[in-house]
N, C-alpha and C positions, 0 to 999 in steps of 0.2 A: 554814242549812246549806245548802253546795252539793250539787248533783245532777245525775244522768242524765236527760236527756231521751228519749235513745234510744242504745241499745247496752248493752255492748260488742259490736261485729261483730268476729269474727276473719276476718281476710281473707287476705293472703299468707301462707303457710308454705312453707319450705324446709327444708334440712338443718341451717340454723345460724342463721334469722332468721325473725321473723314481723311482723306489722303489725296493729294493734287499733284500731279506729275508734269513736269515740263523738261524739254531740252532748250538751252539756252546758248547764243554764239560766244560765250567767255566764262572763265569761273567766277563765282561770286556767292552771295547770300540772296536767297528767294525767300519772300515774305508772302505769305496768305493768310488774310486776318491777322490775329496777332501770334501766328507761328511761323517759324524760320527754318530754312534747311541750308546747308552749304552745299553747292556742287561737288558731284564725283565727276570723273573724267574716265572716257573711255575712248582708246585710239583718236585721241585728240578732240572727240566731241564731250559736251558738258551736260549733265543731267542732274535733277533734284527731285525726290520725293517729298513733298512736304507733308507731315502729319500734324493735323489739327485735332486738339482734344479738348474737354472741357465745354463741349457745345450743350446746350438744351435740348431733349428730346422734342420731336415735332415742331421745329421752328426752321424759319428760312434764313439765309444769311447770304446777301449779296457780297461778292467779293471781287478784288482787285489782285493782280501780281505785281509784286515790285521785285525788282533786281539791282540789289546795292542801292537800294532806295528809291530808284528811278521807276515810275509806273510803267508797265510793258504790256499790260492787259487790262482791260479791253484797248484793242487798237485805235487809233486816233481816227475820228471820223466814223466809227463802226455804227452800223445800222440796227445792231442785233441788240435785243434785251441784255440787261446785265447777266452775267453768270450767277448762278444761285446754288448753294449747298442747302439741300433741305436735309433735314435728320429725321431718321424713322421715329415713331412714336413708341411708346413702351407696351401699350396695351396690345393683344394679341388678335383682336377682333378689327383692326385698322385693315381696309382694302389696300390690295398690292396689286400694280400693273408691272408686268414683266416682259418686255419686247425682245424678239430674239430673230436671228436668221444667220447665214454664212455666206461665204463666197462674194467678196466684193472686191470686183477688178477696176483698177485704177482708171480714171477717166481718161479716153484716149484724147489726143488732139486731133487725129483724123477723123473728118465728119462722118465718113462711111463706117469705119470702126466704131465710132460712139452712137450710130444709129443701130448698129448691131449688139451692143452691149445693152442698149437701152437706158432708161432712167434710173436713178439710184434711189431704194426705198429709204436710205438714211437720209439723203438730202431732202426727199419729200417729207419725212418726220420731221425734220427740223423746220421746215416751210410752216408746218401746221403748228409746231410747239410757239414759234415765234409769237402767235397772236393768241396764245391760250395763258390762262393764269398759271402760276408755278405748279399748283396742285394738281394741275392736269397731266403733269410730266409723268413718264413712267418711273417707278422707284429702282428700276435695273434695266439696263440693256446689255444681253448677252449676244457676244460675238462669237459665233460657234464655229470658227475655222476659217483658213483662207482669207484673213486680213491683207495678205500681200501675196502677189504671184512672182515667187523667185524664179520659175522656169519659163514664164510667159510675160516678157516685159513689152513696154509700150515703146513708140518710135522715141518719146523723150527721153525714156531711160537709156533706150539703146544709144542715143547720141551723148550722152554722160558717160556710157562704158566705153565708147570710141575714144574717148579723151583719155582714158586712162590705160588702155590695153589694146593688142591686136585681136579683132573679133572673130578672126579668122582662125584662132587657136582655141580649143576647149577651155572652158565651157561657152564661148561664144556669147550669143547675146542673154544668156542667164547671169545670174549675178556670182561672184566670186569670193567673197570675203566679206566680213563684218563692214568696211566702209561702203561697199555696194548695196548693202541692207539697209544702210541709214538712208541712201537715196530712195528707196522704196517706201520707207514709211513717210519721207517727207512728201513725197509725190501723192501718196493716199491720204494722208492726215491733214493735209493743208486745204483743203476745199472748203471755202468760207464757212458755207452752211453746216456742213458735217464738224469743222473745228469748232463752231460754237455749240452745236448738239453734244460734242464729247465735254464741252466746258462745263454742261450745266446736269448733264444725265449721268448717272452712276455707270460705268460700262464695268464687265467682266469678261473677260477672256480666254480662248484655247486655241492652241493652233491645230493645223491640219496639215495634208501632205504638201499644198503647194507653198505653204509659208517656208517650206525645206525645198521638196522637190516632187513631182508626181510620183505615186506609187511610193513614197518614203516608206521604208519597213513593210514592204509588202511580204516578204518572205526572207529566209535566210541566203537563198540564192542571189536575190536582189541585191543585198548588203554585200554580198562577196563581190559582185559585178561591179557595183559604186566604188568600192573599197579599192579596186584594182584601177580605178581611174586616178591619174596623178594629181589632179586638181581638186578631189572629192574631200579630202579631209581638212583641208582650208575653208572648204564651202559648208561644211557640216559644223565646225568649230563657229565659223561667222553667223550661222544660222541659229544655234542654240545660243550663243553669246547675246545676239542682238535680241532674241526672244525673251532672254531674261531681264534684258534692261527695258525694253519697250513695251512688253505685255505683262511679262509674270509677276515683276514685283508689285505692280498696282494691285494685283489680283489679293494680296495678302493684307489681312487686319493688322492694325499697328501692333498688337501683342505679337503675333506671328513675325512681323517685321524685326521686332526687338529681339526674338529668338533665332532669327536667321542667321547662321554663322557667315555663310558668305557675304551677306549684306553687310555687316558690321565689319568683315575684313576690308571690303571696298571702302566704307566711310573711313576706316582707321588710316587708309593711305593719305587722308587729308589732301586731296586734288590730285595726289600723282596717279600716273595712268594706270588702270587697271586692266587693261586689256590682255596682257599676258597672264595675269591671275584668273580672269573670266574664263580665255580660251583653253587654258589648263584644264579648268573644270569643265568646259564644253567637250573636250576630248573624252572624258571619262563619262558625262553623262550620255554619250553616244556608244557606249559599251555595255556589255551585261557580262557579268561574272556569275558562272553557273546558271541559276535561275533568278538571277537579281540584278535591278538595275539602281544605277548611283544615285538618279534623282527622282523625286515625286513631284509632279507638275499639278496633280490633282489637287483641288481645294474645297473648302466648305463656305458657304455665305448664307445668312440667315435675314430674313425679311420679315419680321412679324410672324404671321402663322405660317411662313413658308421657309422651309429649307432647300437651298440649291447645293447638290454635289456636282461640282464640275470634275469630269473625267478625262483624263489623257488616254486616248485611245490610238495615239501614233507613237510616241517616244519610249512609253513604257512597256511595248511588247518584248515577249520571250520568244525568239525564233531558232536559237541553237539546240543542237543536240536532237533534232527531231520534234521539239515541243513547239506549239503553237500556243501562244496565250497572249491576250490583249493587255493583262496586267499580271505582275508579279505577285506573288502569293503575300507578300507583304502590304502591296497597295490594295490588293482585293479585301484583305483582312481590316484595313482603315476603312474601305468603303462600308463593309458589312457593319463596323463599330459605329459609323455614323448615321445609318439606317436604323440599327437595332433599337427598338424603343422609341424612337422620335416620332411614331405616329401617335403618341400620347401627349408630345408637345407641341406638334406643328400639325397643322391641318392639311397643309399640302406639300408633298415630297417630290421635288424635280430632281432627275439626273441629267445633267448636260453631257453629252457626249457629241463630237463632231459628226461621227459617223451613227447613222440611225442603227439601233438594234433590231427594229422590225423593218424588212424591206419589203417591196412588191414581192408576194410570194414566189412566182416565177423565177426570178433572180435570186432570192433565197435559196430556192434549191438548186440552182445552177451553181451558185457558190460552194454551196456544202457538198455537192457532189464534186466538184473541182478539187477541193481541200483533200476528200477521200481519195481520188484519183493521183493526186500530186505525191501520195505516200509510195506509190508503185514503184518498183525499180523500171530501168531501163526506158525505151522511148516513150512509154505511156507516162510515166511522171515528168520526163523532160516535156513532154507536150502539154501536160497539163500546167505545168509552170509558165510555160509561154502564152496560154490561154489566161492565166491568172494575171500575168502582167500587162497584158493586151487589153483585157477586159476590165481592169480595174477591181478583180476580187479579192479586197482587201476588208471588208466589213465584217461585223460581228458574225454573219453567217459563214465566213471563210476561217472563223476561229471557234471551231465547235464546241471544244471544251469551256472556252469562256462564256460563250453564248448560252449553253447550259446552265454555267454557274451563276450568270446575271439573271437569268429567267428564273430560277429558283429563288433568289434572293429578292427580286422584285415582287413575286408572287406572296412569299412569306411576309413581306412588308405590306403589301396592299391587304392580306387577310386580318392584319393586326390593326389597321386603322378604316375610321368611316370617311376619310378626306381622298383626295386625290393623289395617285401615283402615276407619274409619265416622265417618260424619257424624251429630252428635247434635243433636237439634232439637225443638221445641214447636208452639206456635201453633194448630194444626190441631183441637183439642178431641177427639182420639181417640188411642191409641197403636198402634204397629205397628212391625215390623220388616220391612225389605224389604232383597233383595241381588242386586247386579247379576249377571247371567250370564256375564259375563268369566271365563276361565280363574283370573285372580287377581281376586276380588270384593271388591267395596266395600259395606259395610252401610250402610243408613240406619235409625237408631234415633230413634224420634219418641216422645214423652211429654208428655201434655196432657191436661188440665188438672190442676195440684194441687189447686185449687179453684175449681170454677166450673161452669155448667150448660151443657147443650147442648140446642138445640131438640129438639123432639119428632120432627121429620122427620129430623134428623141420622143416625140409626143406619141406618135402610133406605136412605138415599141414598148413605152410605159403603161400606156392603156393595156395592152394585150398582156403585161406583166401582172395586171390584177384580174383579167378575164378568169373565170371561174373553171372553164373547161382545160385550158391550158393549165392552170394552177394544178388541178387535179392529176394531169397528165405529167407534169414535171415531177410532182410530187411521187407518182408511183415510179417513174425512171428511178429518181434517186432511191427510193427503197430498194428496188430490184438490184440496184448496182450495190448496195450494201451500206448505204447510209443510215446510221441509227435513227428511230424514231425521233422526231423533236419534242422538246418537254413542254409546248406551248404552242397554240393556234390561235390566229388573229384573222379580223375582217376590217374592211375598209369602211371608214366612217364618211371621209369627203377626199376628194381628189381623185386623180392628180392634177394639181394647178401648175399652171406655166407662167413663165413671166418673172420679174422681179417683184419680190414679194416680202412683206414685213409681217410677222405673228406677234400677238398680242394675247396674254394671258391676263385676264381680270378674274383675281382671287379674293374671296371674301371668307369669313368665318365658315360658310355654308355652301359656298358655290364656286365653280370654276367655269369660266367661258372663254374660249378660244376665237378671235379673230384674225383670220388672214386679209391681208390689203394688198393691192397692187399699185406699183408706183407709175404715176404720168409723171407729166414735165415738171409740174409745181405741187401735186398733191398725192394724196393715196384714197383709192378707191375700194371699197369695201366687196370682197369677193364671196366671204362666208362668216357666219357666226355661228357656234354652236356650244351647247354645254358638253361638260365633259362626263355627266352623272347621268 
């Protein structure tokens, strides 16, 4: 009997269409409602993205998944409610719930490690939604990076790797290629409650460093050091090719899928293996020519009165020739165009970035000072580079040109709208809200992790990073060291909050409210709730 390996994942949903992603154990035809898609193949694995169109706005559709006519979802004996596609209404005053977070480590088998990483916020969300009406489910779940940890594997994955190769040879217990990436996704996405959650709440995703490797694209020197490792090229190709299959495709609207040349090329193979095609593209995606990247992973999603711009702050970096930019000029122009004038059409403008735009001020000044020092010749520049890599100094603050550019754009946008402008981020293993001090404020909303642990020294260090006397001292030190004056200032509204948390924005035509909730064994407990105006 045919079966699902992973999924279904409900991905893009609007007022009249939806996409559902699956991985199957064999080639075939996948049907969801009245729509069908033939599987495509990568490295012997079979996938399909079913595009369902012609749906009625603001309606609910229970669905099953059939493979070659055989029902493969829901699973036999499932105790979970039916999976449902709920289309968006067409009127702009419809309230929207957007849940988000990042950094979800796969559940360890070892009880001690399981206790250390704690309870999963997504599992707790699923347990809540099981008993609630469909209308109470979020319209969007944003996964803001580190969906998998390619460089920090569980005992279960290491046993799998041991069967394939000698772990005493590099890259050791890290994953090495596309095939091993498929194991990470199976491990992370098959937990029963999370699998059901993904089947019924639309998800949008973006990668961060651990999806590839810690410190990914921190600097030009880091890239040179990694390129010298004989195993890196294959790892990078596998990382980006698997990201395209498992995460990126589902981010795209049906109209974008129809125009995507690579996706159409893969479908045109009619089931023949697309691994060579994908990995040849992946090799180009990982390079830059001049100051241009070959791929744009950023994308736009609209939810009634809400526009979301998910920005790639990892793969799109420009690092060669002494320049340091988060995005190349073409991609930043795209971001500007998507925001320009959107304030008159959308009440809430959200920018998703795996990395926070606004950090705790002390950390921001340290990173800005480090970037300034890294340009110096001799031992001072080399020391600054070592500190950069050791301290994970790779956020927007470490890309000063891009930080200034994004700050100006966000404040120009905020000045032209009466609604909310906010940056949604993760990565930093604590949660907080910061707000700029300008008349038209912009908010930084950071939620991390969904499931992971923080070192013991994290909490006191991060509290100090917001302490006003230390903030003033670090700012003065940075300025005296030659760091230019920053274009914006901000203050903390709440946080830092620790533990495994989920953030939810409740957005109406006139209001925006953010809630942080902490995961316990089977539930979410409210940590704080605050309006953003």
